[in-house]
C-alpha positions in Angstrom: 132.9 99.2 112.2 130.9 96.0 112.5 129.1 97.4 115.6 128.0 100.5 113.7 126.7 98.4 110.8 124.9 96.0 113.1 123.2 98.8 115.1 122.2 100.5 111.8 120.7 97.2 110.5 118.7 96.6 113.7 117.4 100.1 113.6 116.0 99.6 110.1 114.2 96.3 111.1 112.0 98.4 113.5 110.5 100.3 110.5 107.9 97.6 109.6 104.5 99.4 109.5 106.0 102.8 110.2 105.7 105.9 108.0 108.9 107.7 107.1 109.1 111.1 105.4 112.3 111.7 103.4 113.2 115.0 101.8 115.8 115.2 99.0 114.8 111.7 97.9 115.3 112.0 94.1 119.0 111.0 94.2 121.9 110.4 96.5 121.7 109.6 100.1 118.0 110.6 100.4 117.1 108.1 97.7 119.2 105.4 99.2 117.6 105.8 102.6 114.2 105.8 101.1 114.8 102.6 99.2 116.2 100.9 102.2 113.3 102.0 104.4 110.9 100.7 101.7 112.7 97.3 101.5 112.5 97.0 105.3 108.7 97.4 105.3 108.2 101.1 106.0 105.6 103.2 104.3 107.6 106.0 102.7 106.7 109.6 101.7 109.3 111.1 99.5 109.8 114.8 98.7 112.2 116.2 96.1 112.3 119.3 93.8 113.8 117.5 90.8 111.1 116.9 88.2 113.3 117.1 85.1 116.4 115.0 84.8 119.8 116.8 84.9 122.1 115.9 81.9 124.8 114.7 84.3 122.8 113.5 87.3 120.2 110.7 86.9 117.0 110.6 88.9 113.8 112.6 89.4 111.0 112.4 92.0 109.1 110.3 89.5 111.9 107.7 89.0 112.6 107.6 92.8 108.9 106.9 93.4 108.8 104.2 90.8 111.9 102.5 92.3 110.5 102.7 95.9 107.2 101.1 94.8 109.1 98.1 93.3 111.4 97.9 96.3 108.5 96.9 98.7 
């Protein structure tokens, strides 16, 4: 398990200055990957169809964009 995590971490360190396009980034795994890429120095482009919040599921393209801007 440690080897997988370590390899995953090293992979993200190579994202500095790269541009990453992520679809489905308003919530869930897409959002998590986008935030991680932003924290690791990547320029991110996010795409999502959620513009209005769902009553039971938080997050829209707008909230994800705002969070990714503050993550950098």
